[in-house]
N, C-alpha and C positions, 0 to 999 in steps of 0.2 A: 396875443400877450400873455407871456407867462406874469404870475404875480411876484411878487418880491418877498424875503423872508420876513422883512416886517409888514409888508401889507397880511401876510398871513399870520403871522403875530395881533395884528391890532386886530383881525377877525375872531379870533380866538378869544381874546379879550370880551370882543363884544358882543360872545357866545354865538356867534354864527360862525358858519361854515365854506369857507370860499376853496374852491381848488386854486392850481396854479394856471387855470386858463382863465381865472375871475368869474369862473360861474360859483353861483351862490348854490350849497346843497339842501334843499328843503324835503327831500322827499326820499325816506326810505320805507326800504322791500326786505319784511322779515321772513323766514321761511322758520315754521315752527317743528315741521318733522320730515324728514325723505322718502316717507310711508305714503301708500296711496291706494284706493282700494282698486284702483284701474288701473292698465300697463297699455298706456296708448301706444302703437305702431311707433309714433314718432319722438316718443318722450325716452321710452324702457324696454330693454329685453323684457319676454315674458315672466323667466327666472330672474329677477332681480333679488340681489343679497343687500339687505337694508342693515344699515349702522344699529349698533348695539345703543343700547338704554342710555350707558353710560358714558359715550359718550355725546347723546344732546344734552345743550341747554336744557336745564329746568326752568319750568314757568315763571318763577322769579328771577330769574337769570336774565329770562328774557324781557321781562318787565325791566330791570334796570335797565341793560343795554337799550332797547327802548327810549327808557325816561332821559338819560344819559343824551341822545343823540337830541332830543325833544326842548330838551335846557338847551341845547347850542342852537338852536332855529331852526329843527326839522318840525314842518307845517301839516305833513300828510305822512298817515304811515298805514303801510297795504302790509296785512299778514297773508302767507303767501305757504307753498309745501313745495313739494308733496301735493296731498292733499288736505289742507290746514284742518279740517273739521274734523277728521279722525284721531287726531291728536287727545287723548284721555284727557279729561277737563280744560278745554281749551278754551270754554267761555268764561271761565275764572281770568284768564289773559285778558278776554276783552273787559269783562266785567273793570278790572283792575286801570286798563288803560284808560277805561272811559273817565278819569278823571282831569286828564289833561285836555277833552271836552270842555269838560264844564269848566275848566278854569279859563279856559281859550287861549293857552297856548299852543293848542292842536287847533287843527282845522278840518280833518279827515280821518277818520279812523275806518279804512277799507279792506277786504278780503276775495282773494280768488280763488274761488272753488271749481271742482266737478258737477256740484248740484246735486249730488247724491246723496248730501247730509241735510240741505235745507231744508227739507217738507222738516224736520226733527230741530233745528235750531234758528230759522227767519225770526221768531218772537223775539227771541232772546238776544240776537244780532240788534233789533233793532230798538231793543231795550236798553243796550248799552252805549246806543250814540252813533251805530253804524248804517248810515243812510244809503249808500249802493254798495252793490257787488257784480264781480265780474265771473260771467260763469263759462267756461270753458264748452263750446259745444261746435261741434263738425258736423254733424249731418242732422237729419231729419226723418233719416229710413231707420226703424228698426234693429233692421239685420244690420245694415250697414255701422250703426251705432257700436251694437257689439263686436262685429269686425275689426273696427279702430281701436277701441278699448279695450278688447278682448273680454273683459270681466264685467263691463258697465250692462244699464239696464237703461235704458232712454224714458220707459213709461214713472221708475223713480227720480228721474231727473227733470220731469216734468209737474211733478207733483212738487217736488223741490222750487220749483220759477212757479210756479201758483203761489204757493206758500210763500214768497220773497216779496211776491207784487203783492201780495195780501196784506200784509204786514207792513207793506207801504216803504219797501227798499226798491230803489231805483235801478236795473239791472241790465246790465250790460252785457253784448255775447260776443265772446271771443271765439272763432273760427281758423284754423290753419288751414289755409288751402292746398290742397295735396292732390298732387295729378293725377288724374284716370281714378282717384278716387271718389273725391267730392268735387271735384269743378264742373262741373253738370246741372248743381245744385244749389249755385251761390245765390242767383237769383232767387231761387225759392226761398232759400235760409233769409237772405235781405229782405223779402216783402212779408213775410213770416213775424219777421223779429219786431220791423218797421210796424206790422199790424198792432203786435202787441204792446205798442210804446217803446221798444227796448231798441239800443243803439247795438249796429254790429261792428265790429273790429274786424278785417280779415290778418293772418298774420302768414308771413312766408317761414316754412320749417328753418329751423337752426340746427347749425352741426355741434350741437352737443352733445357729448356721452355716447355708447355704444349702443346698436341695435341691432335688431333681426333684418338686416336687408341693406338696402343700398339708399344712403339720403338722394344722390343724382336720381335716384327714378322718382322720389316724391315729390321734389324740389318744382315748386309751381312759381314763376315771377309776377309777383302782383302790376308790372306796367301791361303785364299782357294781359289783366283781369279787368283791371281797370279802362282798356280801353274798349275790352269787350262789353263793360256793362256801359259804358259813354255810348254806344251803340243803342242801349234800349233806355236808358235813362238819361234823364239831365244831372250832370255834376254838378254843384257851386261849392266852388274851395271856399273854405272858413278859415278865421283866424282863431281857432279855439284849439287850445290846448289844457290838456289834463295833468298835467304834468311826468307826463308819458310820452313815449315817443311816437303813437299816433299822430299820420296828418289828418285829416277830416274834411270830408265833402256831405251836404246838404242834398240827399235824391229828393230833385221836387218832385216826382209823380209821389212818391210816400209821404213826402214829409219829413222821414228819418232821416239822421246821422249815419254814415259811412268812416269807419276809419280804414287807415292801413299801414300796416308795422312793415316797414321793408327793410331789416338787419342784411341781406344780400343784395338788392340792387338800387338801394341808397342808404347810404351812411347817415344815422340820425344823430350823430353824437353832438354838432355843434352846440346843443342849446340844452345837454345833457344835463339832469337838477337831482340825479336818484343816486345812489348807491346802495351794494343787498348784505343783505349778513344771513347764513345759513344757519340752520339748526345745530350746528356747532361751534358756531360762534365766530366763523372766518368773515372777516370782512372784505367786499370785494368791490372796488373801487369801480369795475368795468365788468359787465359781463361777460364780455367778448375778449379776457384779458386773463392770464394766470395769480396775477401779483393780486395779494389778498394778505392779510391785516388781523393775527390772533385777538379776539377780544374776550375770548373764554380764560385765558391764560390770566388777564391781570381782573376779572371779574372773581375770579378764584382766588387771587393771590390776597385780597385785600377788602377789607369791609368798605373802605373810603373808595371814591371814585376819581379820587387821583390818578391812576394807573393807566385806567378804561380812557379816562377824558385824553392823556397824554396820547393814547395808541389813537385812537380817535383822530385824534389832529394830524398827527406826524400822518395817519395812512392816506387823510384827504390832500396832504400835501404832494402824495405820489399820482393822485389820479388823472390816468392819460388824457390824452385829447380824443382817443375815440379806437373801437376794437378794430377787429382783424378777419373777419367772419369771412369764412372761403369754404366750400362742398367742396371736397378733395377729387377730381376727378381718375384720377390714377392711381388709388390707392385709397382701399376701402377703411379709412379712419376718418374719426369726427376731425375740428378743429381744434376741440377740446375735448379733453376724456374724460370731465364732471360730466355726472347728467343735471338737468336742469331741474331734475326732481328736488336734486341736495343743494343748488344754489336758490332756488325759489324763481317762481312762477313770474 
């Protein structure tokens, strides 16, 4: 049921964000750069053209936008990219946002990373109040890792994982399930992650951005993966929610937690509580829709937050009920032209 204009206005006054379907928006994912030191085959082409620096929000502007959302009831911030830890002076943003953790206005400040820079930044992240990180890792085979990421070094990522756990950070591994690429080692990934005390979440490939090749050739339905895993492990459904789209099971044999993110085979939008801000200040109310609101213009137009606050509230009032992802089998084109690295992982 859609919220009425009066209800939306009331939510604004109450410093909370409520979308037209009565979902409270408490989770913001913020991309701080579209750049990455990897070129993963399902994410981007090898010869990427990145945005000019002038188009990007400054770290101060990113802080201001994040803080505006926190003031309106967002309780969880996730910093993403591209690869967020390649952004120059990025730790100053984490250090500044930590004030919201200290005040109690924010419950959690987290980051999604490819792990390449974790060895350098893990201790600083922990010092800023980050308690857990998501690390994207699709294979434990060094040669296959290089083939998937094109530029990545698995040993460097493993050093980052050691540093993160050594700094007391809880680590969750995110792995994109790729047909004919890593589908034969998902059990190995699961047992390795759980053996190190890390959750594992499997993700279906999403049709975002032009890549070199066909996504239909990469797509592996997680319904098939779960059925296969069920033949080897006892999977116990959990009610756990982390503010994201994953549905979790406990693997009885390992004691660990396994998540499934299924944007293609199961629409998970009914409980969506999140929105995304890109590194250029575009607010996307849904990852799978093109509608966006420009937050960079109001930020740069006034030192007051009045215009920014109004732009946020107006945008949330347009948040759709769900996305429309589909892999186009007839044409070599993505569902959406923008890359995940621009929108934020």
